[in-house]
Every structure is written in C-alpha cells, then in structure tokens.
C-alpha positions as CSV (number, residue, x, y, z in Angstrom):
1,X,-59.6,-38.6,-29.2
2,X,-63.1,-37.7,-29.8
3,X,-64.8,-38.2,-33.3
4,X,-68.6,-36.6,-34.6
5,X,-70.7,-36.2,-37.5
6,X,-72.2,-39.2,-39.9
7,X,-72.0,-42.7,-38.2
8,X,-74.0,-44.6,-40.9
9,X,-71.1,-47.5,-40.8
10,X,-70.0,-46.9,-37.5
11,X,-67.0,-44.5,-38.2
12,X,-67.6,-42.6,-35.3
13,X,-66.0,-45.7,-33.2
14,X,-67.9,-46.1,-30.4
15,X,-69.0,-49.4,-31.3
16,X,-72.1,-49.0,-33.7
17,X,-74.1,-47.2,-35.8
18,X,-76.5,-45.3,-33.5
19,X,-77.2,-42.0,-34.5
20,X,-75.1,-39.5,-31.9
21,X,-76.2,-36.2,-31.5
22,X,-72.6,-34.7,-29.6
23,X,-68.8,-34.8,-29.6
24,X,-68.0,-38.4,-28.3
25,X,-64.9,-39.1,-26.3
26,X,-63.2,-42.4,-26.9
27,X,-62.6,-43.8,-23.9
28,X,-60.9,-46.9,-25.2
29,X,-58.0,-45.4,-26.9
30,X,-56.7,-43.5,-23.8
31,X,-54.3,-40.5,-24.5
32,X,-50.9,-40.1,-26.1
33,X,-52.1,-40.9,-29.3
34,X,-50.0,-39.3,-32.2
35,X,-51.7,-39.2,-35.3
36,X,-55.2,-39.2,-37.1
37,X,-56.4,-39.6,-40.7
38,X,-59.8,-40.4,-42.0
39,X,-61.5,-40.1,-45.3
40,X,-65.0,-41.2,-46.6
41,X,-65.4,-44.1,-43.6
42,X,-62.8,-45.2,-42.3
43,X,-61.0,-43.6,-39.5
44,X,-57.1,-44.4,-38.4
45,X,-54.8,-43.0,-35.9
46,X,-51.9,-43.7,-34.2
47,X,-51.9,-44.6,-31.0
48,X,-49.5,-43.9,-27.5
49,X,-47.5,-47.2,-28.2
50,X,-47.0,-46.1,-31.9
51,X,-49.0,-48.8,-33.3
52,X,-51.8,-48.0,-36.3
53,X,-56.0,-48.5,-35.1
54,X,-58.6,-48.7,-37.5
55,X,-62.3,-48.5,-37.4
56,X,-64.9,-50.1,-38.6
57,X,-63.0,-53.5,-39.4
58,X,-64.5,-56.4,-40.7
59,X,-64.7,-60.0,-38.9
60,X,-64.5,-62.8,-41.3
61,X,-64.8,-65.1,-38.7
62,X,-68.0,-64.3,-37.9
63,X,-69.4,-62.4,-40.7
64,X,-69.9,-58.9,-39.1
65,X,-68.7,-55.6,-38.9
66,X,-66.4,-54.6,-35.8
67,X,-67.1,-50.7,-34.9
68,X,-64.6,-50.0,-32.4
69,X,-60.9,-49.3,-33.2
70,X,-58.2,-52.8,-33.7
71,X,-55.2,-52.7,-33.8
72,X,-54.4,-53.2,-37.6
73,X,-52.3,-56.5,-38.7
74,X,-48.6,-56.8,-39.2
75,X,-45.9,-59.5,-39.7
76,X,-43.8,-57.1,-37.2
77,X,-46.0,-55.8,-34.4
78,X,-42.7,-54.0,-32.9
79,X,-42.9,-51.4,-35.5
80,X,-43.7,-48.1,-34.5
81,X,-45.5,-45.2,-37.1
82,X,-45.1,-41.8,-36.9
83,X,-47.1,-40.3,-39.4
84,X,-50.3,-41.7,-41.4
85,X,-51.9,-40.6,-44.3
86,X,-55.4,-42.0,-45.5
87,X,-56.9,-42.3,-49.4
88,X,-60.3,-42.9,-50.4
89,X,-60.4,-46.2,-49.3
90,X,-56.6,-47.0,-48.7
91,X,-53.9,-46.0,-46.1
92,X,-50.1,-45.5,-45.9
93,X,-48.0,-45.4,-43.0
94,X,-44.5,-44.0,-42.1
95,X,-42.6,-45.7,-39.5
96,X,-39.6,-44.9,-37.1
97,X,-37.4,-46.7,-39.5
98,X,-38.5,-44.6,-42.5
99,X,-40.3,-47.4,-44.5
100,X,-43.4,-47.8,-46.2
101,X,-47.0,-49.6,-45.0
102,X,-49.8,-49.5,-46.9
103,X,-53.3,-51.0,-46.3
104,X,-56.7,-51.1,-48.0
105,X,-58.0,-51.3,-51.7
106,X,-55.8,-51.8,-54.0
107,X,-57.6,-51.8,-57.4
108,X,-54.8,-49.4,-59.3
109,X,-52.1,-50.1,-57.5
110,X,-52.2,-47.7,-55.1
111,X,-50.9,-49.8,-52.2
112,X,-47.4,-49.6,-53.8
113,X,-47.1,-53.4,-54.2
114,X,-46.5,-54.7,-56.9
115,X,-50.3,-55.6,-57.9
116,X,-54.0,-55.1,-57.3
117,X,-54.6,-57.7,-54.8
118,X,-56.2,-55.9,-51.9
119,X,-54.8,-55.7,-48.1
120,X,-56.7,-55.9,-44.7
121,X,-53.4,-56.5,-42.6
122,X,-50.4,-53.7,-43.1
123,X,-48.0,-54.6,-45.5
124,X,-44.4,-52.9,-46.2
125,X,-43.7,-51.7,-49.4
126,X,-40.3,-53.5,-50.4
127,X,-39.6,-51.3,-53.2
128,X,-37.9,-48.7,-51.0
129,X,-36.2,-51.1,-48.8
130,X,-34.5,-53.3,-51.9
131,X,-33.5,-49.8,-53.5
132,X,-31.9,-48.7,-50.4
133,X,-34.2,-45.3,-50.0
134,X,-35.7,-44.4,-46.5
135,X,-38.7,-42.4,-47.1
136,X,-39.3,-39.0,-45.1
137,X,-42.8,-38.0,-46.3
138,X,-45.8,-39.6,-47.4
139,X,-49.0,-37.9,-48.9
140,X,-52.4,-39.9,-50.4
141,X,-54.2,-38.5,-52.8
142,X,-57.9,-40.2,-53.6
143,X,-56.1,-43.4,-55.0
144,X,-52.2,-41.8,-55.5
145,X,-49.0,-41.5,-53.3
146,X,-46.2,-38.7,-53.6
147,X,-43.5,-39.4,-51.4
148,X,-40.0,-38.4,-50.7
149,X,-36.8,-39.9,-49.5
150,X,-34.2,-38.4,-46.8
151,X,-32.1,-37.2,-50.1
152,X,-34.8,-34.8,-51.3
153,X,-35.7,-37.7,-54.1
154,X,-39.4,-37.9,-55.5
155,X,-41.2,-40.9,-56.0
156,X,-45.1,-41.8,-57.2
157,X,-47.9,-44.3,-57.5
158,X,-51.3,-45.4,-58.2
159,X,-53.7,-44.1,-60.2
160,X,-52.7,-41.8,-62.9
161,X,-55.3,-40.7,-65.4
162,X,-55.1,-37.0,-65.0
163,X,-51.3,-37.1,-65.0
164,X,-51.0,-36.6,-61.0
165,X,-47.9,-39.0,-60.7
166,X,-45.9,-36.6,-63.1
167,X,-44.5,-39.2,-64.9
168,X,-45.2,-37.9,-68.1
169,X,-48.1,-40.3,-68.9
170,X,-51.8,-41.1,-67.8
171,X,-50.4,-44.9,-67.4
172,X,-51.4,-46.1,-63.6
173,X,-48.0,-47.5,-61.6
174,X,-48.1,-50.3,-59.4
175,X,-44.7,-50.0,-57.7
176,X,-43.1,-46.3,-56.7
177,X,-41.3,-44.9,-59.5
178,X,-38.4,-42.7,-59.4
179,X,-39.6,-39.2,-60.7
180,X,-37.7,-36.7,-62.9
181,X,-38.5,-32.8,-63.2
182,X,-37.8,-31.5,-66.7
183,X,-37.5,-27.9,-65.2
184,X,-34.2,-29.1,-63.9
185,X,-31.1,-29.9,-65.8
186,X,-29.3,-33.2,-65.3
187,X,-32.1,-34.1,-62.6
188,X,-30.4,-31.7,-60.2
189,X,-33.1,-30.9,-57.3
190,X,-34.2,-31.6,-54.0
191,X,-37.7,-32.0,-53.2
192,X,-38.6,-30.2,-49.4
193,X,-42.2,-31.3,-49.0
194,X,-44.8,-33.3,-51.0
195,X,-48.9,-33.1,-50.4
196,X,-51.1,-35.4,-52.9
197,X,-54.5,-33.5,-53.5
198,X,-57.6,-35.6,-54.8
199,X,-56.4,-35.7,-58.3
200,X,-53.8,-33.9,-58.2
201,X,-50.0,-33.4,-56.9
202,X,-48.2,-30.5,-55.2
203,X,-44.2,-30.3,-54.3
204,X,-41.7,-27.9,-52.9
205,X,-38.3,-27.5,-53.8
206,X,-35.3,-26.3,-51.9
207,X,-34.7,-23.2,-54.0
208,X,-38.5,-22.3,-53.1
209,X,-40.2,-23.4,-56.5
210,X,-43.9,-25.1,-56.3
211,X,-44.4,-27.6,-58.8
212,X,-47.7,-29.1,-59.9
213,X,-48.9,-31.8,-61.7
214,X,-52.4,-33.5,-62.1
215,X,-55.9,-32.2,-63.0
216,X,-56.2,-28.1,-63.2
217,X,-59.3,-27.0,-62.1
218,X,-58.5,-23.3,-63.5
219,X,-57.6,-24.5,-66.5
220,X,-59.8,-28.1,-67.0
221,X,-56.6,-29.8,-68.6
222,X,-54.2,-32.4,-67.1
223,X,-50.8,-32.1,-66.8
224,X,-48.9,-34.9,-66.8
225,X,-45.5,-33.5,-65.9
226,X,-44.5,-31.6,-62.6
227,X,-44.8,-27.9,-63.9
228,X,-43.7,-24.7,-62.0
229,X,-46.4,-22.4,-59.8
230,X,-45.8,-18.5,-60.2
231,X,-46.8,-18.2,-56.6
232,X,-44.3,-15.1,-56.3
233,X,-45.9,-12.8,-58.9
234,X,-49.4,-13.5,-57.2
235,X,-47.9,-12.9,-53.6
236,X,-46.6,-9.8,-54.3
237,X,-46.4,-9.0,-58.0
238,X,-42.4,-9.5,-58.5
239,X,-40.1,-12.6,-59.0
240,X,-37.3,-10.2,-57.4
241,X,-36.4,-9.6,-53.8
242,X,-39.1,-11.5,-51.9
243,X,-38.9,-11.3,-48.1
244,X,-40.7,-14.4,-48.0
245,X,-39.5,-18.3,-48.1
246,X,-41.7,-21.2,-48.0
247,X,-41.1,-23.5,-45.3
248,X,-44.1,-26.1,-46.4
249,X,-47.1,-27.3,-48.3
250,X,-50.4,-28.8,-47.0
251,X,-53.2,-29.9,-49.2
252,X,-56.7,-31.1,-47.8
253,X,-59.2,-32.6,-49.8
254,X,-62.6,-34.6,-50.2
255,X,-64.3,-35.2,-53.4
256,X,-65.7,-32.2,-53.7
257,X,-63.0,-29.8,-52.8
258,X,-59.2,-29.3,-53.0
259,X,-57.0,-26.6,-51.4
260,X,-53.5,-26.4,-51.2
261,X,-51.6,-23.6,-49.1
262,X,-48.1,-22.7,-49.1
263,X,-46.4,-21.7,-45.5
264,X,-44.3,-18.9,-45.5
265,X,-41.8,-17.4,-43.3
266,X,-41.9,-13.6,-43.2
267,X,-38.6,-12.2,-43.6
268,X,-39.8,-8.4,-43.7
269,X,-37.8,-5.6,-41.5
270,X,-35.4,-8.2,-40.3
271,X,-32.4,-7.1,-43.0
272,X,-31.7,-10.6,-43.6
273,X,-29.2,-11.5,-46.5
274,X,-30.9,-14.0,-49.1
275,X,-28.6,-16.8,-47.9
276,X,-29.6,-16.2,-44.2
277,X,-33.4,-16.3,-44.8
278,X,-32.6,-19.8,-47.0
279,X,-30.6,-21.0,-44.1
280,X,-33.1,-20.0,-41.6
281,X,-36.5,-21.4,-43.4
282,X,-34.5,-24.6,-44.4
283,X,-33.6,-25.3,-40.8
284,X,-37.5,-24.9,-39.6
285,X,-38.8,-26.9,-42.7
286,X,-36.2,-29.8,-41.6
287,X,-37.3,-29.9,-38.2
288,X,-40.9,-29.7,-38.8
289,X,-40.5,-32.9,-41.3
290,X,-40.9,-35.3,-38.2
291,X,-43.9,-33.4,-37.1
292,X,-45.8,-33.0,-40.5
293,X,-49.1,-33.6,-39.5
294,X,-48.6,-30.6,-37.0
295,X,-49.9,-26.8,-38.1
296,X,-47.8,-25.0,-35.3
297,X,-43.9,-25.8,-36.4
298,X,-41.4,-27.5,-34.0
299,X,-39.4,-25.7,-31.9
300,X,-36.1,-26.6,-30.5
301,X,-35.7,-27.4,-26.9
302,X,-32.7,-24.9,-27.0
303,X,-35.2,-21.9,-28.2
304,X,-37.7,-22.8,-25.3
305,X,-35.3,-22.7,-22.8
306,X,-34.4,-19.1,-23.9
307,X,-38.1,-18.2,-22.2
308,X,-37.7,-16.3,-19.1
309,X,-40.0,-14.6,-16.3
310,X,-40.7,-12.0,-19.5
311,X,-43.4,-14.6,-20.5
312,X,-45.5,-12.6,-17.4
313,X,-46.8,-9.5,-18.1
314,X,-45.1,-6.7,-16.0
315,X,-46.7,-3.8,-14.1
316,X,-45.1,-0.8,-16.5
317,X,-43.1,1.8,-14.5
318,X,-44.6,5.4,-14.8
319,X,-42.2,8.1,-14.6
320,X,-42.8,10.8,-12.1
321,X,-41.8,13.6,-15.1
322,X,-45.1,13.5,-16.7
323,X,-43.7,16.0,-19.5
324,X,-41.3,13.8,-20.8
325,X,-42.7,11.9,-23.3
326,X,-40.3,12.3,-26.0
327,X,-40.6,10.5,-29.3
328,X,-38.5,7.5,-28.0
329,X,-41.7,6.8,-25.4
330,X,-44.1,6.6,-28.4
331,X,-41.9,4.0,-30.5
332,X,-42.2,2.0,-27.1
333,X,-45.7,1.8,-27.0
334,X,-46.0,0.8,-30.6
335,X,-43.8,-1.9,-29.6
336,X,-45.7,-3.0,-27.0
337,X,-48.7,-3.4,-29.1
338,X,-46.8,-5.7,-31.4
339,X,-45.5,-7.8,-29.0
340,X,-45.9,-11.6,-29.6
341,X,-48.3,-13.4,-27.5
342,X,-47.1,-17.0,-26.7
343,X,-49.8,-20.1,-25.7
344,X,-48.6,-22.3,-23.0
345,X,-50.8,-25.1,-22.6
346,X,-49.5,-26.2,-19.5
347,X,-50.3,-22.8,-16.9
348,X,-53.7,-21.4,-16.5
349,X,-54.9,-17.7,-17.3
350,X,-54.3,-15.7,-20.5
351,X,-51.9,-15.9,-23.1
352,X,-48.5,-15.0,-21.9
353,X,-46.7,-11.9,-23.6
354,X,-43.0,-11.2,-23.8
355,X,-41.2,-8.2,-25.5
356,X,-38.5,-8.6,-28.4
357,X,-35.5,-6.9,-28.0
358,X,-32.0,-6.6,-29.3
359,X,-30.9,-9.6,-27.5
360,X,-33.3,-12.0,-28.7
361,X,-32.2,-10.5,-32.2
362,X,-28.6,-11.7,-31.5
363,X,-30.1,-15.2,-30.8
364,X,-31.6,-14.9,-33.7
365,X,-29.1,-14.3,-35.7
366,X,-27.1,-16.8,-34.3
367,X,-29.5,-19.7,-34.9
368,X,-29.3,-18.8,-38.7
369,X,-26.1,-18.9,-38.9
370,X,-25.4,-22.2,-37.1
371,X,-28.6,-23.8,-36.1
372,X,-28.3,-23.2,-32.6
373,X,-28.6,-20.7,-29.8
374,X,-25.9,-19.2,-27.4
375,X,-27.2,-19.8,-23.6
376,X,-25.4,-16.5,-22.2
377,X,-26.8,-13.5,-21.9
378,X,-30.0,-12.4,-20.9
379,X,-32.2,-13.4,-23.4
380,X,-35.5,-15.5,-22.6
381,X,-35.3,-18.5,-20.2
382,X,-38.1,-20.7,-19.4
383,X,-39.8,-20.5,-16.0
384,X,-39.2,-24.3,-14.7
385,X,-40.9,-23.6,-11.3
386,X,-43.7,-25.7,-12.7
387,X,-42.1,-28.7,-14.2
388,X,-45.5,-30.5,-15.5
389,X,-45.8,-27.3,-17.5
390,X,-42.7,-27.1,-18.7
391,X,-42.7,-31.1,-20.1
392,X,-45.9,-29.9,-22.0
393,X,-44.7,-27.0,-23.8
394,X,-41.2,-29.3,-25.1
C-alpha cells in the first residue's frame, strides 16, 4: 500500500501530520491488501485478512488522534469483507456473506440503520437480514447509498434533497428502501450494476438500458425518479442494431466533479446474433461483479488455461519464393498489426502477443453458448513452466 498528497489530518497513514513530498509505502500493512477507498480525510482498506482498516482515528481514552491504520471494531471479528465504498464522511462495506455494514457520520441516515446516530464501529445493516435480502453491490455517494441484491432488486437510502434516491420524492431515508422504476410495467426488471455519484445515482439494467436519478448538471434540475438515458443515440446515432452491449457502469466523484463511465463490449465484425451478444456480455458482467473495483474484467481460469506458447512472439518464416506475395499475404500482415497484446504481470520482458485464429473463434462461440470452454484442439494454452508467474495471472 502506498499513499501521497495532503497530510494535514494524518490521512496518509504514516503515523503523524508531517509534510511528505513523495510517495510513501505503508510498511505496516504488508502485502495482499484487497481493496482501497478514500474520501476527504478518511482512508479505508480491506487487508489481507479480509478485515477493514481505517485512518486517521480518534482515541477517546487518550483524547488524541491516531494516524496509523487501525482495524475497525465490530461485534463479529470473523466476518471478512470483499468490497468497500466511501461517502464524504461515512463508509459502507460488503461481506462475503453478502451482508452490508456501515460506519461513520449518520446525520441524514446514510448508514441505513434506522436512526441518525454516528457510529465508530462497523455495524450490520439489519434491514437486509430481516427481509432475507443478500446484497451483491453497494455504492456510496456524498451522503447516500444505492445497492442491488443478488436477484437484481434495487435499494437506496440516505440523503435525498435532489431526488438521488429515486423514490419519487425528496425525503431522506434512514432505512433502505426498495425501489420501483416507472419505466417498467409490473416492476419486471433486473438491475445489472449500480453506481452513486455526488448527488445522483446511475443504474445499468439487464436489458441494456441506463437510468439516472438526482441532480442533472446539464439541465440544472432534479429527477426524483430514475429516468432513461439514451446512450445508444449518442454513441452511434441509432437506436437499432447496436453492435455494443453495456457490461458495467462506473462513477468517480468529488465535491467539484462527478464522472460516469459506461463500459461496453464491442461486437463489431463478430457476426454474433443479438441473443449471443446479450449472453456473452451478461456472463462477463456476472463474472466481474465479485471484483467490482477492478478496472480489468475477471477472466475465467478455463479461458486462461487455453493460452499456449503463442504468447511468445515467434520468428517469421521468410519464403524463398519472394515473387509469391499474394493478397493473402497482405491480409496476414494486417492481421499481425491487429494482434492483441497481453500483459503478464509475472513475466519479464515486453508485452506478450498472440494471434487470433479460427480455433480461438470457435472457443469464443462455445463460451457464448455454454459459458465454458472445450479444452480440445490446438487453442491457446498457458505456459505452466513458471508456476509463480501462472499463479499471478490467475
């Protein structure tokens, strides 16, 4: 773990408030930390044991600040966490049991605990346990939270002055509220991913539609319901036969700016049907869900196991018949230029390359249809000679 920047409140985690003019390694945290989230002067991480650590902290007994990372108190220390999301002065965490915990300032009910009392320890949001909901994604805005359960249901709570909760009004919610989207008749819809901005919220649906609630900076007004965003027309100026499928939505925000990214799978020139494109992008989105803070999508072990020595650049074989350079050879040159470069974090040297071929195309077809890959044929395989390198790839 490394930190840099302002340290006026001890937010770098170096143990004091001294000015630091370079990137600092936090030796006390060791290696294997899984997630990091920071806002304002507060920093949180999930350490290599799955526990949440925070800095700076207030030591009430000694009436002094503690500027080093400290494990947050909670009733059950055996709980391990897989993701965290920071608001302006609070934090929500998601455990491997798909339960939500929260801590911090609670002036507008942003902790979702049914009151407005601040919490220094991590406290479980019992609403979801009481209603039998297992949460798969959480995202914190400035003072509100939006979440989805494992069945695609949508919830929000906290600050709602700009309608960012999508409830149809502007009343704050101190408990999670199940949401209905007017666009869908009989409430038949499934949420694929959720993201909270500073004073707004975005959701991506399984039918590829994107919805928005809260303050609209373009029109300087508030949307108290989730309204659709026409991303298709803006992207390709057409709402039909789109060769792109949304996979993930991401929002990054501060007090001065909030930016939302829509990640798309590009199916141009693949010849895939609408159903095949939907199935492939849905599988990718599901695999990505447990690793939501990653920028690079999760790749199945079965897919990685198909990489072979083609990841190592081969010397080109020059034909003795120089006069025979047909149009087919020119096409091959174009293919080589478009070959994809893969980065192996455990390997030394330059980025590895592999050439796509018809066998790989067949494997992708199998993946689209079945969700798994056949291991027969001369497809791409992992070079397992370097086991440590292979482990890092996995």
